[in-house]
C-alpha positions as CSV (number, residue, x, y, z in Angstrom):
1,K,34.5,121.9,140.7
2,R,33.0,118.2,140.2
3,L,35.7,117.5,137.4
4,C,38.5,119.2,139.1
5,E,37.8,117.2,142.3
6,S,38.2,114.4,140.3
7,L,41.0,114.3,138.3
8,L,42.9,115.0,141.3
9,S,42.0,111.9,143.0
10,T,42.6,109.8,139.3
11,R,47.0,108.4,139.0
12,P,48.6,110.3,136.9
13,S,48.7,107.9,133.4
14,Q,44.8,106.8,133.8
15,F,44.6,110.8,133.7
16,G,42.2,111.4,130.1
17,E,40.5,107.7,130.6
18,R,38.3,109.6,133.9
19,F,38.2,112.5,132.2
20,R,36.6,111.2,129.3
21,E,34.2,109.2,131.6
22,I,32.9,111.8,133.0
23,T,32.7,114.5,129.7
24,S,30.1,111.8,128.4
25,D,27.6,113.1,130.5
26,R,26.2,115.4,128.4
27,E,24.3,117.7,130.5
28,Y,27.0,117.8,133.1
29,F,28.9,118.6,129.6
30,G,27.7,121.0,128.2
31,R,27.4,123.1,131.5
32,Q,31.2,123.0,132.4
33,H,31.0,125.7,129.6
34,L,29.2,127.5,131.9
35,H,31.4,127.4,134.4
36,S,34.3,127.6,131.6
37,A,33.2,130.8,131.3
38,V,32.7,132.0,134.5
39,E,36.4,131.0,135.2
40,E,37.7,133.4,132.5
41,A,35.8,136.7,134.3
42,F,37.3,135.8,137.5
43,G,40.4,135.1,135.8
44,A,40.2,138.5,133.9
45,K,39.6,140.8,137.3
46,R,42.6,138.9,139.1
47,L,44.8,140.0,135.9
48,I,43.6,143.6,135.8
49,D,43.2,144.1,139.3
50,I,47.7,142.6,139.4
51,V,47.2,145.9,136.5
52,S,46.4,147.4,138.4
53,E,49.4,147.6,140.7
54,L,52.0,147.7,138.0
55,P,53.6,151.2,137.0
56,S,53.1,150.9,132.8
57,E,57.1,150.8,132.3
58,F,57.6,147.2,134.7
59,L,59.0,144.9,132.2
60,G,56.2,146.1,130.0
61,L,54.6,144.0,131.4
62,R,50.8,146.2,131.7
63,D,50.5,145.9,128.9
64,K,50.6,141.6,127.9
65,L,48.7,141.0,131.5
66,L,46.1,143.4,130.3
67,R,46.4,141.5,126.7
68,H,46.4,138.1,127.9
69,A,42.9,139.6,130.5
70,D,41.0,141.8,127.0
71,E,42.0,137.4,125.7
72,E,40.5,135.8,128.3
73,I,37.1,138.5,128.3
74,A,36.7,137.4,125.3
75,H,37.2,133.8,126.2
76,H,33.9,133.7,128.6
77,S,31.5,134.4,125.6
78,I,33.2,131.4,123.8
79,F,31.8,129.3,125.9
80,I,28.7,130.7,125.6
81,E,28.7,130.4,122.5
82,I,29.7,126.4,122.3
83,F,26.8,125.8,124.7
84,D,24.6,128.0,122.9
85,T,26.1,125.5,120.3
86,V,26.5,121.9,120.8
87,F,23.9,121.3,124.0
88,S,21.2,124.3,123.0
89,E,18.9,121.2,124.0
90,F,19.4,122.5,128.0
91,S,17.8,125.8,129.5
92,L,19.1,128.1,130.9
93,D,17.5,130.4,133.1
94,D,17.3,134.0,131.6
95,R,18.3,135.8,135.3
96,L,21.2,133.1,135.5
97,R,22.2,133.8,131.8
98,K,22.0,137.6,132.0
99,Q,24.1,137.0,134.9
100,I,26.6,134.7,133.6
101,V,26.8,136.9,130.4
102,D,27.4,140.3,133.0
103,C,30.0,139.0,135.0
104,A,32.8,139.6,132.8
105,P,34.5,142.8,133.2
106,S,36.4,145.5,131.3
107,T,40.4,146.9,130.4
108,Q,39.1,149.3,129.9
109,S,39.0,151.9,133.0
110,T,42.1,150.4,134.4
111,E,44.1,152.7,136.4
112,P,46.8,152.6,138.7
113,I,46.8,152.4,143.1
114,A,49.1,152.0,145.5
115,G,48.9,149.0,146.3
116,E,51.5,146.6,148.0
117,M,53.2,144.0,145.3
118,T,57.0,143.0,145.8
119,R,59.1,141.0,143.5
120,T,58.4,137.9,144.9
121,I,54.1,138.2,145.0
122,L,54.4,139.6,141.4
123,F,56.7,135.9,140.7
124,M,54.8,134.0,142.5
125,E,51.2,135.5,140.5
126,I,52.8,134.8,137.3
127,A,53.7,131.4,138.0
128,Q,50.6,130.7,139.0
129,I,49.0,131.5,136.0
130,N,51.5,129.5,134.5
131,I,50.4,126.3,136.2
132,G,46.5,127.3,135.1
133,E,47.1,128.4,131.6
134,F,49.0,125.4,131.1
135,R,46.6,122.8,133.2
136,N,44.0,124.6,130.9
137,L,45.7,123.5,127.5
138,I,45.2,120.0,128.1
139,Q,41.8,120.5,129.7
140,L,40.9,121.7,126.4
141,K,42.9,119.4,123.6
142,L,41.7,116.5,125.5
143,A,38.2,118.4,125.6
144,K,38.3,118.7,121.7
145,P,37.2,115.7,120.2
146,I,34.6,115.6,122.9
147,L,33.2,118.1,122.5
148,E,32.5,117.2,118.5
149,A,31.7,113.9,119.0
150,H,28.6,115.9,120.9
151,A,27.4,117.9,118.6
152,V,24.2,117.2,117.1
153,D,25.4,118.1,113.2
154,E,28.2,118.6,111.0
155,E,27.7,122.4,111.0
156,S,28.1,122.5,114.7
157,R,31.1,120.3,114.9
158,H,32.2,122.3,112.7
159,K,31.8,125.6,114.8
160,A,32.8,123.5,118.4
161,S,36.0,122.8,116.4
162,Q,36.8,126.5,115.2
163,L,36.0,127.7,118.4
164,M,38.2,125.3,120.1
165,D,40.9,125.7,117.7
166,G,40.3,129.7,118.6
167,L,40.7,128.7,122.4
168,I,44.2,126.2,122.6
169,S,46.1,128.5,120.8
170,D,45.2,131.0,122.5
171,E,46.0,129.4,126.1
172,G,49.6,127.8,123.9
173,G,49.8,131.2,123.5
174,H,50.0,132.4,127.5
175,V,51.5,129.4,128.6
176,Y,54.5,130.7,126.5
177,Y,54.8,134.5,127.5
178,T,54.0,133.7,131.5
179,A,57.1,130.7,130.6
180,R,58.9,133.7,130.0
181,I,57.9,136.1,131.8
182,L,58.7,133.9,134.3
183,E,62.4,133.4,132.7
184,E,63.2,137.3,132.6
185,F,62.8,137.1,136.6
186,I,65.1,134.9,136.7
187,Y,67.5,136.5,135.0
188,A,66.5,140.3,136.7
189,D,67.8,141.8,139.7
190,Q,66.6,139.3,143.1
191,T,66.6,141.9,145.5
192,D,62.9,141.7,146.5
193,G,61.0,145.4,147.4
194,N,57.3,146.6,146.6
195,I,57.5,147.0,142.4
196,S,55.1,149.8,142.7
197,T,57.1,152.9,143.2
198,E,60.2,151.9,140.7
199,S,61.0,152.0,137.3
200,N,62.6,150.2,135.0
């Protein structure tokens, strides 16, 4: 929250400089990765909630969004691993660690429910996801060299770099596929309606 609030008050031309200034605080930057882990878990839960209101055949979105949710769940674990790899000197209460580890949902028992998902609502959900993934991609690219600088030895630096490369690649894929979905919406039938009972 502190990071986002500070960056929101920063002029675009100073964004990178301000980002690096904030992340020079080693303990704060380390614990930010735990916050990111929780955000990924909540992001996965939101994707699962959207899927539960969609028919399986609608634009093939159920499979795409569930795959995305699985990747968010994997990212949740990766951010914890980054914290343990680069910032292991900072203590983490066992109960808090368990809460962070256990907050990730599962996609294994996703069942459709009777919802009120309309085309407009779904379009706005996907647009928000696209914007969020683009923001995450920028922050990860900015954070990678700083994270490498925080690593205490070559082994942890190499591992952290590889983990970040995987996250960056996934986020780029999320930006791309959500943009393609938005494009499909633009060229598809513009009539709004409850899509939970539609067939496509």
